[in-house]
N, C-alpha and C positions, 0 to 999 in steps of 0.2 A: 846284874847281868840279864840279858834278854836276847831273844832271837833277833836276827837282822831285819831292818825295815828299809824300804826303798829310799827314804830320805837320809839314810846313813851314807850314801855314796859321796856326797860333797865333802863331808868331814873325813871320810876314809881316804878319798883321793888326795885331799890336802895333806893328811898325815903321811901317806905313802910317797908324796912328792918331796918330803923333807929329807934331805941327804943325811942329816944327823940321825934321824929315826931309822933310816934304812942302811946306815953305815956298815953293819955287819951282816946284812942280808944280801939279797941279790941285786941291790941297787934300787934307785927310785923307780916308781911306776907311773904310767900315764893313767888318765881317767878311764880310758877304755880297758886297760889291763886290770884296774881295780874293779870295774864293773864285772868283768869276766871272773875275777877271783871271788867276788861276793856271790856270784851265781854258783860257783863250785862249792863254796862253803855251805850254801843253802842246800844244794844237791846232796852233800855229805850227810846232812841231817835227815833228809828223806830216805837215803839209801841205807844208812847205818844206825840211825837213831841217836847219834852223838855228833859233836862238832865244836866249832868255835862260837862262843857267845859274844855279842856286842857288849862292851862295858860302857857304863855311863855314870856320871856323877849323880848320886842319889838325890841331892838337894835341887839340882838344876835340870837334870835330864840330859845334860850335854854329853855327847859321844866323846869318849876318851881313848878308845882302842878296842882290843879284843883279847880274850883268853879262852882256853879250852883245849880239847883234844882234836888233833888233826891226823887223818889217815892219809898216807902217801902211797898211792898205787905204784909209782915208779921206783920205789926203794927195792933193792934186790933181796933183802932179808925176808924170809918166809914168815916168821912169827912176830917180827918186830917192825911193823909198819905204822905204828901210832906214836906220836910225840905230843908233849904238852907244848902248846904254842901260845905266844902272847906278843902283842905289839901295843905300845902305849904312846899317845901323842906327847911330844916333848914338853908341852906346857903343863903336863901333869906329872 
């Protein structure tokens, strides 16, 4: 796992456009939505010191998804605003 890189956007947008990957989430996302989301993920690292890691295949370096901790400002619970998050490309 590693921090996000600018060139992750293409693979991330492709994964988030897959209706099967996004089936139980909020629906597919556009490239622009993905770009904004990646910026929020990176901002989370800067603000809190933790967040979502980009996951890659160790042998090829291919982006396969993400895993980590996600803080949700808009959740109403006072003490429980952190969840374990993950999303993996269907091919993996």
